KOLFILO-157038 format. One record per residue (C-alpha): residue in one letter; x, y, z. Coordinates in steps of 0.02 Angstrom, whole numbers, plus 50000, padded with zeros to 5 digits. Layout:
N
{rec 'a', {X, Y, Z}}
...
END
This chain:
547
{rec 'x', {48295, 44867, 47869}}
{rec 'x', {48164, 44914, 48013}}
{rec 'x', {48077, 45080, 47999}}
{rec 'x', {48113, 45196, 48150}}
{rec 'x', {47977, 45265, 48239}}
{rec 'x', {47998, 45450, 48288}}
{rec 'x', {47919, 45480, 48476}}
{rec 'x', {47792, 45578, 48518}}
{rec 'x', {47790, 45713, 48655}}
{rec 'x', {47939, 45636, 48733}}
{rec 'x', {47850, 45466, 48754}}
{rec 'x', {47945, 45312, 48717}}
{rec 'x', {47877, 45241, 48556}}
{rec 'x', {47742, 45099, 48558}}
{rec 'x', {47799, 44938, 48531}}
{rec 'x', {47710, 44817, 48430}}
{rec 'x', {47558, 44725, 48472}}
{rec 'x', {47425, 44766, 48604}}
{rec 'x', {47555, 44755, 48738}}
{rec 'x', {47604, 44897, 48840}}
{rec 'x', {47742, 44763, 48915}}
{rec 'x', {47746, 44628, 49011}}
{rec 'x', {47644, 44740, 49143}}
{rec 'x', {47489, 44750, 49052}}
{rec 'x', {47377, 44636, 48993}}
{rec 'x', {47178, 44628, 48883}}
{rec 'x', {47033, 44615, 48934}}
{rec 'x', {46846, 44609, 48884}}
{rec 'x', {46716, 44709, 48994}}
{rec 'x', {46544, 44625, 48972}}
{rec 'x', {46497, 44753, 48831}}
{rec 'x', {46654, 44715, 48729}}
{rec 'x', {46767, 44834, 48762}}
{rec 'x', {46964, 44812, 48746}}
{rec 'x', {47021, 44869, 48914}}
{rec 'x', {47196, 44862, 48974}}
{rec 'x', {47225, 44822, 49133}}
{rec 'x', {47400, 44860, 49237}}
{rec 'x', {47467, 44696, 49311}}
{rec 'x', {47555, 44710, 49475}}
{rec 'x', {47558, 44532, 49520}}
{rec 'x', {47386, 44497, 49602}}
{rec 'x', {47265, 44380, 49521}}
{rec 'x', {47158, 44520, 49492}}
{rec 'x', {47194, 44672, 49373}}
{rec 'x', {47210, 44844, 49520}}
{rec 'x', {47195, 44972, 49377}}
{rec 'x', {47095, 44977, 49214}}
{rec 'x', {47156, 45107, 49088}}
{rec 'x', {47019, 45218, 49038}}
{rec 'x', {46913, 45198, 49168}}
{rec 'x', {46889, 45309, 49323}}
{rec 'x', {46941, 45224, 49486}}
{rec 'x', {46812, 45202, 49622}}
{rec 'x', {46807, 45328, 49751}}
{rec 'x', {46942, 45448, 49661}}
{rec 'x', {46962, 45563, 49526}}
{rec 'x', {47074, 45659, 49432}}
{rec 'x', {47096, 45830, 49458}}
{rec 'x', {47173, 45989, 49389}}
{rec 'x', {47315, 45986, 49529}}
{rec 'x', {47339, 45816, 49499}}
{rec 'x', {47388, 45841, 49306}}
{rec 'x', {47468, 45990, 49338}}
{rec 'x', {47588, 45905, 49481}}
{rec 'x', {47622, 45753, 49363}}
{rec 'x', {47674, 45876, 49197}}
{rec 'x', {47762, 46015, 49331}}
{rec 'x', {47942, 45946, 49283}}
{rec 'x', {47883, 45959, 49092}}
{rec 'x', {47913, 46139, 49066}}
{rec 'x', {48066, 46167, 49162}}
{rec 'x', {48156, 46190, 48992}}
{rec 'x', {48034, 46318, 48929}}
{rec 'x', {48050, 46503, 48901}}
{rec 'x', {48012, 46606, 49067}}
{rec 'x', {47887, 46734, 49030}}
{rec 'x', {47920, 46901, 48950}}
{rec 'x', {47912, 47043, 49104}}
{rec 'x', {47794, 47171, 49113}}
{rec 'x', {47832, 47353, 49130}}
{rec 'x', {47783, 47469, 49296}}
{rec 'x', {47646, 47543, 49195}}
{rec 'x', {47596, 47371, 49144}}
{rec 'x', {47597, 47317, 49320}}
{rec 'x', {47477, 47455, 49386}}
{rec 'x', {47356, 47424, 49263}}
{rec 'x', {47343, 47242, 49306}}
{rec 'x', {47324, 47309, 49499}}
{rec 'x', {47197, 47444, 49470}}
{rec 'x', {47099, 47295, 49374}}
{rec 'x', {47112, 47194, 49493}}
{rec 'x', {47077, 47295, 49662}}
{rec 'x', {46891, 47291, 49712}}
{rec 'x', {46794, 47436, 49648}}
{rec 'x', {46764, 47595, 49786}}
{rec 'x', {46591, 47577, 49868}}
{rec 'x', {46446, 47721, 49831}}
{rec 'x', {46495, 47807, 50034}}
{rec 'x', {46671, 47805, 49990}}
{rec 'x', {46647, 47907, 49826}}
{rec 'x', {46505, 48012, 49928}}
{rec 'x', {46649, 48055, 50065}}
{rec 'x', {46778, 48112, 49915}}
{rec 'x', {46657, 48231, 49836}}
{rec 'x', {46630, 48308, 50009}}
{rec 'x', {46806, 48343, 50066}}
{rec 'x', {46816, 48427, 49907}}
{rec 'x', {46660, 48551, 49916}}
{rec 'x', {46715, 48569, 50098}}
{rec 'x', {46909, 48615, 50028}}
{rec 'x', {46814, 48739, 49892}}
{rec 'x', {46704, 48821, 50016}}
{rec 'x', {46837, 48855, 50129}}
{rec 'x', {46951, 48927, 49999}}
{rec 'x', {46822, 49033, 49933}}
{rec 'x', {46792, 49103, 50116}}
{rec 'x', {46960, 49118, 50149}}
{rec 'x', {46994, 49209, 49986}}
{rec 'x', {46840, 49335, 50022}}
{rec 'x', {46898, 49363, 50194}}
{rec 'x', {47078, 49422, 50116}}
{rec 'x', {47021, 49512, 49991}}
{rec 'x', {46895, 49614, 50105}}
{rec 'x', {47041, 49634, 50212}}
{rec 'x', {47173, 49696, 50097}}
{rec 'x', {47003, 49814, 50039}}
{rec 'x', {46999, 49875, 50202}}
{rec 'x', {47177, 49882, 50231}}
{rec 'x', {47196, 50000, 50078}}
{rec 'x', {47095, 50121, 50154}}
{rec 'x', {47153, 50112, 50339}}
{rec 'x', {47333, 50083, 50325}}
{rec 'x', {47506, 50161, 50236}}
{rec 'x', {47590, 50027, 50109}}
{rec 'x', {47568, 49895, 50022}}
{rec 'x', {47501, 49715, 50034}}
{rec 'x', {47657, 49632, 50066}}
{rec 'x', {47672, 49727, 50225}}
{rec 'x', {47539, 49591, 50299}}
{rec 'x', {47700, 49458, 50302}}
{rec 'x', {47815, 49568, 50412}}
{rec 'x', {47826, 49604, 50595}}
{rec 'x', {47891, 49754, 50628}}
{rec 'x', {47901, 49847, 50791}}
{rec 'x', {47802, 50002, 50807}}
{rec 'x', {47877, 50161, 50812}}
{rec 'x', {47941, 50226, 51005}}
{rec 'x', {47994, 50377, 51093}}
{rec 'x', {48127, 50388, 51221}}
{rec 'x', {48056, 50315, 51368}}
{rec 'x', {47991, 50153, 51236}}
{rec 'x', {47810, 50199, 51231}}
{rec 'x', {47721, 50214, 51073}}
{rec 'x', {47599, 50365, 51060}}
{rec 'x', {47445, 50367, 50954}}
{rec 'x', {47323, 50525, 50922}}
{rec 'x', {47151, 50477, 50906}}
{rec 'x', {47033, 50609, 50831}}
{rec 'x', {46832, 50597, 50798}}
{rec 'x', {46731, 50700, 50695}}
{rec 'x', {46549, 50667, 50604}}
{rec 'x', {46613, 50714, 50427}}
{rec 'x', {46502, 50571, 50379}}
{rec 'x', {46345, 50656, 50444}}
{rec 'x', {46331, 50820, 50324}}
{rec 'x', {46180, 50873, 50430}}
{rec 'x', {46268, 50883, 50592}}
{rec 'x', {46315, 51048, 50670}}
{rec 'x', {46513, 51067, 50645}}
{rec 'x', {46529, 50896, 50572}}
{rec 'x', {46726, 50938, 50534}}
{rec 'x', {46770, 50985, 50729}}
{rec 'x', {46865, 50872, 50794}}
{rec 'x', {46736, 50854, 50967}}
{rec 'x', {46828, 50696, 51030}}
{rec 'x', {47044, 50708, 51058}}
{rec 'x', {47111, 50579, 51153}}
{rec 'x', {47301, 50504, 51160}}
{rec 'x', {47321, 50336, 51192}}
{rec 'x', {47519, 50285, 51247}}
{rec 'x', {47566, 50108, 51249}}
{rec 'x', {47717, 50013, 51316}}
{rec 'x', {47732, 49847, 51207}}
{rec 'x', {47864, 49782, 51315}}
{rec 'x', {47779, 49803, 51478}}
{rec 'x', {47611, 49776, 51423}}
{rec 'x', {47519, 49926, 51481}}
{rec 'x', {47417, 50065, 51404}}
{rec 'x', {47365, 50244, 51457}}
{rec 'x', {47260, 50344, 51382}}
{rec 'x', {47198, 50545, 51411}}
{rec 'x', {47069, 50668, 51322}}
{rec 'x', {47115, 50832, 51277}}
{rec 'x', {46965, 50956, 51323}}
{rec 'x', {46914, 51001, 51143}}
{rec 'x', {46871, 51194, 51206}}
{rec 'x', {47055, 51216, 51264}}
{rec 'x', {47137, 51377, 51187}}
{rec 'x', {47292, 51347, 51088}}
{rec 'x', {47379, 51439, 50954}}
{rec 'x', {47391, 51358, 50782}}
{rec 'x', {47559, 51416, 50715}}
{rec 'x', {47456, 51462, 50550}}
{rec 'x', {47299, 51582, 50490}}
{rec 'x', {47131, 51489, 50498}}
{rec 'x', {46958, 51538, 50503}}
{rec 'x', {46967, 51587, 50687}}
{rec 'x', {47112, 51669, 50677}}
{rec 'x', {47309, 51623, 50723}}
{rec 'x', {47242, 51553, 50893}}
{rec 'x', {47064, 51456, 50965}}
{rec 'x', {46989, 51311, 51012}}
{rec 'x', {47108, 51146, 50988}}
{rec 'x', {46947, 51060, 50901}}
{rec 'x', {46960, 51205, 50757}}
{rec 'x', {47137, 51143, 50719}}
{rec 'x', {47109, 50976, 50612}}
{rec 'x', {47004, 51076, 50472}}
{rec 'x', {47110, 51206, 50480}}
{rec 'x', {47242, 51121, 50423}}
{rec 'x', {47145, 51001, 50294}}
{rec 'x', {47184, 51032, 50113}}
{rec 'x', {47091, 50918, 50021}}
{rec 'x', {47011, 50739, 50014}}
{rec 'x', {47150, 50653, 49948}}
{rec 'x', {47255, 50505, 50047}}
{rec 'x', {47402, 50607, 50044}}
{rec 'x', {47288, 50773, 50112}}
{rec 'x', {47226, 50681, 50241}}
{rec 'x', {47388, 50597, 50301}}
{rec 'x', {47465, 50795, 50319}}
{rec 'x', {47323, 50833, 50407}}
{rec 'x', {47361, 50700, 50543}}
{rec 'x', {47545, 50738, 50566}}
{rec 'x', {47515, 50934, 50588}}
{rec 'x', {47386, 50888, 50711}}
{rec 'x', {47496, 50758, 50791}}
{rec 'x', {47632, 50893, 50833}}
{rec 'x', {47520, 51025, 50882}}
{rec 'x', {47462, 50912, 51028}}
{rec 'x', {47626, 50821, 51042}}
{rec 'x', {47705, 51014, 51070}}
{rec 'x', {47564, 51049, 51218}}
{rec 'x', {47581, 50912, 51295}}
{rec 'x', {47769, 50882, 51296}}
{rec 'x', {47743, 50692, 51195}}
{rec 'x', {47815, 50633, 51047}}
{rec 'x', {47662, 50564, 50952}}
{rec 'x', {47712, 50442, 50803}}
{rec 'x', {47540, 50414, 50763}}
{rec 'x', {47363, 50474, 50698}}
{rec 'x', {47208, 50389, 50683}}
{rec 'x', {47062, 50465, 50618}}
{rec 'x', {46879, 50401, 50653}}
{rec 'x', {46695, 50459, 50599}}
{rec 'x', {46565, 50444, 50739}}
{rec 'x', {46486, 50306, 50631}}
{rec 'x', {46648, 50190, 50651}}
{rec 'x', {46569, 50167, 50839}}
{rec 'x', {46395, 50099, 50791}}
{rec 'x', {46457, 49999, 50644}}
{rec 'x', {46583, 49913, 50772}}
{rec 'x', {46484, 49866, 50897}}
{rec 'x', {46353, 49809, 50772}}
{rec 'x', {46514, 49674, 50688}}
{rec 'x', {46558, 49651, 50854}}
{rec 'x', {46381, 49566, 50929}}
{rec 'x', {46267, 49726, 50942}}
{rec 'x', {46306, 49763, 51106}}
{rec 'x', {46442, 49805, 51238}}
{rec 'x', {46465, 49837, 51424}}
{rec 'x', {46528, 49985, 51509}}
{rec 'x', {46492, 50067, 51696}}
{rec 'x', {46440, 50233, 51739}}
{rec 'x', {46520, 50322, 51869}}
{rec 'x', {46433, 50480, 51919}}
{rec 'x', {46425, 50587, 52051}}
{rec 'x', {46254, 50605, 52039}}
{rec 'x', {46156, 50451, 52144}}
{rec 'x', {46051, 50443, 52003}}
{rec 'x', {46177, 50416, 51871}}
{rec 'x', {46186, 50498, 51695}}
{rec 'x', {46042, 50576, 51598}}
{rec 'x', {46036, 50684, 51441}}
{rec 'x', {45891, 50739, 51349}}
{rec 'x', {45962, 50794, 51207}}
{rec 'x', {45933, 50649, 51112}}
{rec 'x', {45753, 50624, 51159}}
{rec 'x', {45700, 50662, 50985}}
{rec 'x', {45752, 50466, 50941}}
{rec 'x', {45625, 50414, 51075}}
{rec 'x', {45460, 50508, 50965}}
{rec 'x', {45381, 50695, 50954}}
{rec 'x', {45247, 50669, 51079}}
{rec 'x', {45271, 50633, 51279}}
{rec 'x', {45170, 50464, 51269}}
{rec 'x', {45280, 50397, 51136}}
{rec 'x', {45430, 50438, 51215}}
{rec 'x', {45361, 50361, 51360}}
{rec 'x', {45311, 50210, 51269}}
{rec 'x', {45498, 50191, 51157}}
{rec 'x', {45624, 50250, 51298}}
{rec 'x', {45565, 50179, 51468}}
{rec 'x', {45542, 50215, 51610}}
{rec 'x', {45561, 50405, 51596}}
{rec 'x', {45549, 50431, 51389}}
{rec 'x', {45751, 50478, 51368}}
{rec 'x', {45852, 50384, 51254}}
{rec 'x', {46032, 50399, 51378}}
{rec 'x', {45969, 50375, 51547}}
{rec 'x', {46086, 50257, 51631}}
{rec 'x', {46092, 50212, 51834}}
{rec 'x', {46284, 50198, 51911}}
{rec 'x', {46339, 50030, 51889}}
{rec 'x', {46369, 49904, 51742}}
{rec 'x', {46246, 49943, 51595}}
{rec 'x', {46236, 49847, 51413}}
{rec 'x', {46225, 49970, 51264}}
{rec 'x', {46167, 49922, 51071}}
{rec 'x', {46253, 50018, 50946}}
{rec 'x', {46149, 50177, 50924}}
{rec 'x', {46155, 50199, 51116}}
{rec 'x', {46339, 50177, 51139}}
{rec 'x', {46373, 50307, 50987}}
{rec 'x', {46258, 50432, 51078}}
{rec 'x', {46323, 50407, 51241}}
{rec 'x', {46484, 50456, 51172}}
{rec 'x', {46386, 50619, 51139}}
{rec 'x', {46309, 50655, 51264}}
{rec 'x', {46371, 50796, 51386}}
{rec 'x', {46197, 50887, 51452}}
{rec 'x', {46148, 51067, 51438}}
{rec 'x', {46107, 51208, 51553}}
{rec 'x', {45956, 51224, 51439}}
{rec 'x', {45916, 51044, 51431}}
{rec 'x', {45886, 50947, 51574}}
{rec 'x', {46004, 50822, 51614}}
{rec 'x', {46104, 50768, 51750}}
{rec 'x', {46278, 50655, 51791}}
{rec 'x', {46355, 50778, 51677}}
{rec 'x', {46439, 50929, 51777}}
{rec 'x', {46583, 50926, 51706}}
{rec 'x', {46500, 50928, 51528}}
{rec 'x', {46654, 50882, 51388}}
{rec 'x', {46747, 50798, 51524}}
{rec 'x', {46621, 50691, 51588}}
{rec 'x', {46579, 50650, 51390}}
{rec 'x', {46755, 50612, 51368}}
{rec 'x', {46768, 50481, 51529}}
{rec 'x', {46636, 50387, 51435}}
{rec 'x', {46708, 50403, 51271}}
{rec 'x', {46876, 50305, 51342}}
{rec 'x', {46765, 50176, 51439}}
{rec 'x', {46672, 50122, 51266}}
{rec 'x', {46826, 50115, 51177}}
{rec 'x', {46904, 49977, 51308}}
{rec 'x', {46734, 49891, 51294}}
{rec 'x', {46727, 49878, 51095}}
{rec 'x', {46922, 49826, 51117}}
{rec 'x', {46873, 49701, 51258}}
{rec 'x', {46715, 49634, 51173}}
{rec 'x', {46832, 49626, 50977}}
{rec 'x', {46981, 49535, 51057}}
{rec 'x', {46847, 49387, 51128}}
{rec 'x', {46859, 49223, 51029}}
{rec 'x', {46674, 49222, 50988}}
{rec 'x', {46719, 49366, 50864}}
{rec 'x', {46899, 49320, 50796}}
{rec 'x', {46821, 49156, 50742}}
{rec 'x', {46664, 49229, 50668}}
{rec 'x', {46689, 49270, 50489}}
{rec 'x', {46521, 49365, 50446}}
{rec 'x', {46588, 49467, 50633}}
{rec 'x', {46758, 49480, 50544}}
{rec 'x', {46698, 49540, 50376}}
{rec 'x', {46552, 49659, 50440}}
{rec 'x', {46697, 49733, 50555}}
{rec 'x', {46840, 49776, 50434}}
{rec 'x', {46680, 49848, 50322}}
{rec 'x', {46637, 49969, 50464}}
{rec 'x', {46844, 50003, 50489}}
{rec 'x', {46859, 50019, 50302}}
{rec 'x', {46722, 50156, 50266}}
{rec 'x', {46759, 50261, 50423}}
{rec 'x', {46926, 50237, 50504}}
{rec 'x', {47097, 50339, 50427}}
{rec 'x', {47285, 50307, 50493}}
{rec 'x', {47461, 50333, 50452}}
{rec 'x', {47501, 50161, 50554}}
{rec 'x', {47596, 50064, 50396}}
{rec 'x', {47551, 49891, 50352}}
{rec 'x', {47708, 49798, 50412}}
{rec 'x', {47662, 49868, 50584}}
{rec 'x', {47484, 49786, 50566}}
{rec 'x', {47521, 49605, 50655}}
{rec 'x', {47626, 49703, 50803}}
{rec 'x', {47494, 49805, 50836}}
{rec 'x', {47370, 49690, 50843}}
{rec 'x', {47475, 49573, 50950}}
{rec 'x', {47507, 49699, 51074}}
{rec 'x', {47323, 49761, 51092}}
{rec 'x', {47274, 49578, 51102}}
{rec 'x', {47406, 49550, 51243}}
{rec 'x', {47363, 49715, 51367}}
{rec 'x', {47250, 49678, 51488}}
{rec 'x', {47105, 49773, 51530}}
{rec 'x', {47183, 49779, 51718}}
{rec 'x', {47315, 49894, 51627}}
{rec 'x', {47227, 50010, 51537}}
{rec 'x', {47218, 50168, 51628}}
{rec 'x', {47145, 50325, 51609}}
{rec 'x', {47226, 50507, 51663}}
{rec 'x', {47139, 50627, 51723}}
{rec 'x', {47172, 50816, 51707}}
{rec 'x', {47038, 50894, 51805}}
{rec 'x', {47042, 50773, 51933}}
{rec 'x', {47145, 50763, 52105}}
{rec 'x', {47213, 50888, 52223}}
{rec 'x', {47316, 50993, 52093}}
{rec 'x', {47226, 50984, 51935}}
{rec 'x', {47316, 51045, 51803}}
{rec 'x', {47171, 51106, 51699}}
{rec 'x', {47035, 51200, 51768}}
{rec 'x', {46842, 51158, 51715}}
{rec 'x', {46849, 51291, 51556}}
{rec 'x', {46982, 51159, 51495}}
{rec 'x', {47122, 51272, 51495}}
{rec 'x', {47296, 51250, 51589}}
{rec 'x', {47280, 51294, 51782}}
{rec 'x', {47447, 51388, 51763}}
{rec 'x', {47369, 51499, 51632}}
{rec 'x', {47317, 51516, 51466}}
{rec 'x', {47468, 51439, 51325}}
{rec 'x', {47562, 51395, 51491}}
{rec 'x', {47588, 51209, 51485}}
{rec 'x', {47744, 51169, 51591}}
{rec 'x', {47636, 51093, 51742}}
{rec 'x', {47535, 50986, 51596}}
{rec 'x', {47688, 50924, 51535}}
{rec 'x', {47761, 50871, 51687}}
{rec 'x', {47595, 50790, 51759}}
{rec 'x', {47592, 50671, 51594}}
{rec 'x', {47771, 50634, 51600}}
{rec 'x', {47748, 50566, 51772}}
{rec 'x', {47620, 50467, 51731}}
{rec 'x', {47690, 50389, 51574}}
{rec 'x', {47844, 50353, 51649}}
{rec 'x', {47896, 50187, 51700}}
{rec 'x', {48038, 50247, 51805}}
{rec 'x', {47975, 50237, 51992}}
{rec 'x', {48069, 50413, 52023}}
{rec 'x', {47976, 50494, 51890}}
{rec 'x', {47805, 50419, 51933}}
{rec 'x', {47824, 50469, 52141}}
{rec 'x', {47888, 50656, 52087}}
{rec 'x', {47921, 50668, 52257}}
{rec 'x', {47972, 50843, 52320}}
{rec 'x', {48157, 50867, 52376}}
{rec 'x', {48268, 50991, 52476}}
{rec 'x', {48428, 50981, 52417}}
{rec 'x', {48537, 51095, 52551}}
{rec 'x', {48738, 51119, 52535}}
{rec 'x', {48833, 51085, 52696}}
{rec 'x', {49005, 51074, 52603}}
{rec 'x', {49045, 51261, 52647}}
{rec 'x', {49095, 51267, 52452}}
{rec 'x', {48989, 51395, 52357}}
{rec 'x', {48889, 51318, 52207}}
{rec 'x', {48903, 51153, 52258}}
{rec 'x', {48714, 51107, 52331}}
{rec 'x', {48664, 51172, 52146}}
{rec 'x', {48756, 51073, 52050}}
{rec 'x', {48734, 50934, 52138}}
{rec 'x', {48529, 50977, 52119}}
{rec 'x', {48561, 50997, 51942}}
{rec 'x', {48621, 50823, 51929}}
{rec 'x', {48481, 50748, 52027}}
{rec 'x', {48349, 50836, 51928}}
{rec 'x', {48444, 50765, 51763}}
{rec 'x', {48398, 50615, 51831}}
{rec 'x', {48221, 50622, 51843}}
{rec 'x', {48205, 50690, 52046}}
{rec 'x', {48083, 50825, 52088}}
{rec 'x', {48193, 50954, 52166}}
{rec 'x', {48079, 51078, 52262}}
{rec 'x', {48216, 51180, 52337}}
{rec 'x', {48412, 51226, 52343}}
{rec 'x', {48485, 51304, 52503}}
{rec 'x', {48605, 51312, 52622}}
{rec 'x', {48615, 51190, 52767}}
{rec 'x', {48627, 51247, 52939}}
{rec 'x', {48803, 51287, 53007}}
{rec 'x', {48865, 51098, 53072}}
{rec 'x', {49005, 50940, 53026}}
{rec 'x', {48900, 50843, 52906}}
{rec 'x', {48947, 50682, 52816}}
{rec 'x', {48976, 50687, 52620}}
{rec 'x', {48788, 50649, 52598}}
{rec 'x', {48649, 50631, 52724}}
{rec 'x', {48491, 50588, 52657}}
{rec 'x', {48318, 50621, 52765}}
{rec 'x', {48161, 50531, 52743}}
{rec 'x', {47984, 50627, 52800}}
{rec 'x', {47850, 50501, 52784}}
{rec 'x', {47838, 50311, 52722}}
{rec 'x', {47792, 50330, 52559}}
{rec 'x', {47886, 50353, 52399}}
{rec 'x', {47986, 50190, 52407}}
{rec 'x', {48055, 50195, 52230}}
{rec 'x', {48144, 50352, 52261}}
{rec 'x', {48196, 50308, 52428}}
{rec 'x', {48288, 50178, 52359}}
{rec 'x', {48361, 50252, 52211}}
{rec 'x', {48450, 50387, 52317}}
{rec 'x', {48521, 50243, 52437}}
{rec 'x', {48589, 50161, 52256}}
{rec 'x', {48679, 50310, 52196}}
{rec 'x', {48756, 50375, 52342}}
{rec 'x', {48779, 50235, 52459}}
{rec 'x', {48708, 50291, 52597}}
{rec 'x', {48576, 50229, 52716}}
{rec 'x', {48407, 50332, 52733}}
{rec 'x', {48378, 50412, 52895}}
{rec 'x', {48191, 50408, 52954}}
{rec 'x', {48223, 50531, 53100}}
{rec 'x', {48202, 50726, 53083}}
{rec 'x', {48314, 50809, 52985}}
{rec 'x', {48415, 50977, 53051}}
{rec 'x', {48283, 51101, 52966}}
{rec 'x', {48104, 51118, 52965}}
{rec 'x', {48018, 51086, 52782}}
{rec 'x', {47846, 51123, 52725}}
{rec 'x', {47732, 50976, 52716}}
{rec 'x', {47757, 50934, 52544}}
{rec 'x', {47953, 50887, 52566}}
{rec 'x', {47968, 50697, 52565}}
{rec 'x', {48160, 50710, 52566}}
{rec 'x', {48297, 50821, 52647}}
{rec 'x', {48479, 50782, 52550}}
{rec 'x', {48622, 50870, 52630}}
{rec 'x', {48787, 50857, 52547}}
{rec 'x', {48923, 50891, 52666}}
{rec 'x', {49118, 50901, 52652}}
{rec 'x', {49187, 50885, 52489}}
{rec 'x', {49346, 50769, 52471}}
{rec 'x', {49481, 50794, 52333}}
END
């Protein structure tokens, strides 16, 4: 029985002998080696096994190609998990360059710096806000509208004292009393100053008694240094001033004089105001020359050209923080050389208003709002020297309104200027002591957005109906609607239409339009059937009464 040969690695078993088949034969080379050659029916062998072919070598790709089909039945490689694939991909990536690592750490440091600065700014804002405003921190994320009066205006009482200057005589007196009225819808503001020497009734017992100068009242109702005591005297002073001027004052602000100097320093160190004096030389007050030095030559050197600390020509002037502070206090003195302050406190109050507007304009400029150092310094100045009863949830609205009102829409109201001033030179009502009727009407006229109220054109109402009391009834309705009825009388005998309206002069277009709208008539420009005085601008005759 022949022995069975097994196959090796899938090849057929070798036949006996040295031949692989009829296609091969043996040759002996020159060195005596027996080589097998492939016979392809030519006279000489074309290829010898074991010997490299001329001009051709066997590469890795040749071997892979020849063995490609051998592994078709082999088991598929094990599938890698996601973590293994990520690890292989990570290992296969090229290492990051040094530049990329540097950029990465620079970005990280910048982020940390921004977070640190922002956090510090927030801290400073919270610290200052806790002193200035009422309410908690979370109110900052709200946008509550400001409180308003019946005319849609928000009114602020601003009080300035020198309580931060212990050596200042009368430091607890409110040497600056100002009312700021803001219309957040129509984006305008009006301000007027209250004369510090104005005589008022306190309604309570004070050191000066039950009446005295209005600048003593704030200290009269001072009951301590706590926040509750501060809020209490703000509210009481708001009511006193509001009752005098016929206003609903919703907010109170108490500022030390130091805040003016610190705020000007915080917003760049200077502001620009316009000096408008009746004196062609401008304004000068020698009361502050001590700041220039004791001797005359020192004053000339420190405060050129004339040795006065407060000495400005008419026109635009630039003030540093110290000069802004003392110009706000300057009012001239009959015992000290000065000029340009003939109206004393009234001139000082006008300058205070200009300084406040200049500070507002500078603080709202983009250069200040984007300066972290300026904002931090500003918050310090306000936090140390300002107290209000504005709520934290009203801050965003307050800042928005302040930024949206143009400087040209901030107006000042003078109580002593014009043909018919409502106050005299001593700061008391022109109508008489404690008589505030004219003052209230004047303030209402200036703050109203109604052209009828603002024009306050005098109107004469005449009864031509023949019915007793009819003219007065109509006059009362007009007065209730805001018209200024100056006289009610009977019309001369004659036949009149239901309503006849005569206009005298070309002004007061708002009043004319309103009267025409109410009564559905055309305003007559001819002479009325009666003679009236020079102040009257309209004559309204009510004629036949229809049933």
